[in-house]
C-alpha positions as CSV (number, residue, x, y, z in Angstrom):
1,M,0.0,-0.1,0.1
2,K,1.3,3.6,-1.0
3,K,1.8,6.0,1.6
4,P,-0.9,8.9,1.1
5,L,0.8,12.2,-0.1
6,W,-1.1,15.2,0.8
7,A,0.3,18.8,0.5
8,G,-1.1,21.6,2.4
9,L,-0.9,24.2,5.4
10,K,-2.5,24.7,8.6
11,L,-2.8,28.6,9.5
12,P,-3.8,29.8,12.8
13,L,-5.3,33.4,12.1
14,K,-6.5,36.1,14.2
15,T,-9.4,36.9,12.2
16,S,-13.1,35.8,11.6
17,K,-14.5,32.6,9.9
18,E,-16.5,35.5,7.7
19,I,-13.2,37.0,6.9
20,V,-11.5,33.9,5.8
21,W,-14.4,32.6,3.9
22,S,-14.5,36.0,1.9
23,V,-10.7,35.5,1.3
24,L,-11.2,32.1,0.1
25,T,-14.3,32.7,-2.2
26,E,-14.4,36.2,-3.7
27,P,-12.3,36.6,-6.9
28,K,-11.1,40.2,-6.0
29,Y,-9.3,38.4,-2.9
30,T,-8.2,35.1,-4.5
31,R,-6.3,37.2,-7.3
32,Q,-4.2,38.4,-4.2
33,Y,-2.8,35.4,-3.2
34,M,-3.4,32.8,-5.9
35,Y,-0.9,33.6,-8.6
36,N,-3.1,36.6,-9.4
37,C,-6.0,34.0,-10.6
38,A,-9.7,34.9,-9.8
39,L,-11.8,31.9,-8.4
40,K,-14.7,31.8,-10.6
41,C,-17.6,29.2,-9.4
42,N,-21.3,29.7,-9.0
43,W,-21.2,27.7,-5.6
44,S,-23.3,24.9,-6.6
45,A,-22.0,21.6,-5.6
46,G,-21.3,19.5,-9.0
47,N,-20.6,22.8,-11.2
48,E,-17.2,23.9,-12.4
49,A,-14.6,26.0,-10.6
50,Q,-12.0,27.8,-12.6
51,W,-8.9,29.6,-11.5
52,V,-8.5,32.4,-14.1
53,E,-5.9,35.0,-14.7
54,Q,-6.8,38.3,-16.7
55,H,-4.1,39.7,-18.6
56,P,-3.4,43.4,-19.2
57,N,-4.8,43.1,-22.7
58,G,-8.2,41.8,-21.2
59,S,-7.5,38.2,-22.5
60,E,-7.8,35.3,-19.9
61,T,-6.0,32.1,-19.2
62,V,-7.7,29.3,-17.1
63,H,-4.8,27.9,-15.1
64,V,-7.0,25.4,-13.1
65,R,-10.0,23.6,-13.6
66,G,-12.1,21.8,-10.9
67,E,-15.5,20.8,-9.7
68,L,-17.1,22.2,-6.5
69,L,-18.2,19.0,-4.3
70,E,-18.9,20.5,-1.2
71,F,-19.9,24.2,-0.1
72,A,-20.5,24.8,3.7
73,P,-20.1,28.4,4.4
74,Y,-17.8,29.8,6.9
75,S,-16.8,26.0,7.4
76,R,-15.4,24.0,4.5
77,L,-14.8,23.8,0.8
78,L,-14.2,20.9,-1.2
79,F,-12.9,20.5,-5.0
80,T,-11.9,18.1,-7.4
81,I,-9.1,19.5,-9.2
82,F,-8.6,18.3,-12.7
83,H,-4.8,18.5,-13.6
84,Q,-3.8,19.6,-16.9
85,G,-1.0,21.2,-18.9
86,N,1.7,18.1,-19.2
87,N,1.6,14.5,-20.3
88,V,2.4,13.4,-16.9
89,L,-0.5,14.9,-15.1
90,N,-3.3,14.6,-17.8
91,G,-6.1,12.7,-16.6
92,Q,-5.3,12.9,-13.2
93,S,-7.3,14.7,-10.3
94,S,-6.5,15.6,-6.8
95,K,-9.0,16.7,-4.0
96,L,-8.4,20.5,-2.7
97,C,-10.1,21.0,0.7
98,F,-10.3,24.3,2.9
99,V,-11.5,23.9,6.4
100,I,-12.0,26.8,8.6
101,S,-12.3,25.9,12.5
102,S,-12.9,28.1,15.6
103,H,-9.4,28.7,17.6
104,N,-9.2,30.5,20.8
105,E,-7.7,33.6,19.2
106,G,-9.6,33.3,16.0
107,V,-9.8,30.6,13.4
108,I,-7.3,27.8,11.9
109,L,-7.5,27.4,8.5
110,T,-6.7,23.8,7.1
111,I,-5.6,23.3,3.5
112,K,-5.1,19.8,2.1
113,Q,-4.5,18.8,-1.4
114,G,-4.1,15.2,-2.5
115,D,-3.8,12.3,-2.5
116,F,-1.0,12.3,-5.0
117,S,0.2,8.7,-4.0
118,S,-1.2,7.2,-7.3
119,F,0.1,9.9,-9.5
120,P,3.1,9.1,-11.8
121,Q,6.1,10.8,-10.4
122,A,4.1,11.2,-7.1
123,E,7.0,12.2,-4.7
124,E,7.8,15.2,-7.3
125,I,4.2,16.2,-7.9
126,H,3.4,16.2,-4.0
127,A,6.7,18.2,-3.3
128,E,5.7,20.8,-6.2
129,C,2.3,21.1,-4.9
130,Q,3.7,21.7,-1.2
131,R,6.1,24.4,-2.8
132,G,3.1,26.2,-4.3
133,W,1.0,26.3,-0.9
134,E,4.2,27.7,0.8
135,F,4.6,30.0,-1.8
136,V,1.2,31.7,-1.5
137,K,1.3,31.5,2.5
138,K,2.3,34.8,3.0
139,D,0.1,36.6,0.5
140,L,-3.0,34.6,1.8
141,I,-2.3,35.7,5.5
142,A,-1.8,39.3,4.2
143,T,-5.1,39.3,2.3
144,C,-6.6,37.8,5.5
145,Y,-5.6,40.7,7.5
146,K,-5.9,43.6,5.1
147,I,-9.5,43.1,5.1
148,T,-10.1,42.6,8.8
């Protein structure tokens, strides 16, 4: 049996669930930390989610496509992410989960993405995903505090 490979973050934040929820779901905020990508979704389970970059000339690039599986306001978001872009990842999917839980000084935001254990080049893909979450961490936290 392969060891599960999940990337992610666990962030204690001195803010409210409502603020964190806005940062995760509103395109004007996702753009500030998620590689300049706005999260576009109609927030109905089973429907498409897209992380879209808008270029200065007005054109758009969809960098990530997914499906919204669960939408529990102020507590949980769950997506299937459809990996694309190169031959190694084509046809692969992972789960992306955001959980907001109460903490004595605010909230804890837990982000988990995986399981990458069945992917070709699983260790490398897992490490790349973890680096991506570490890269956005600072701006994600800053965005949460900017709107507090």
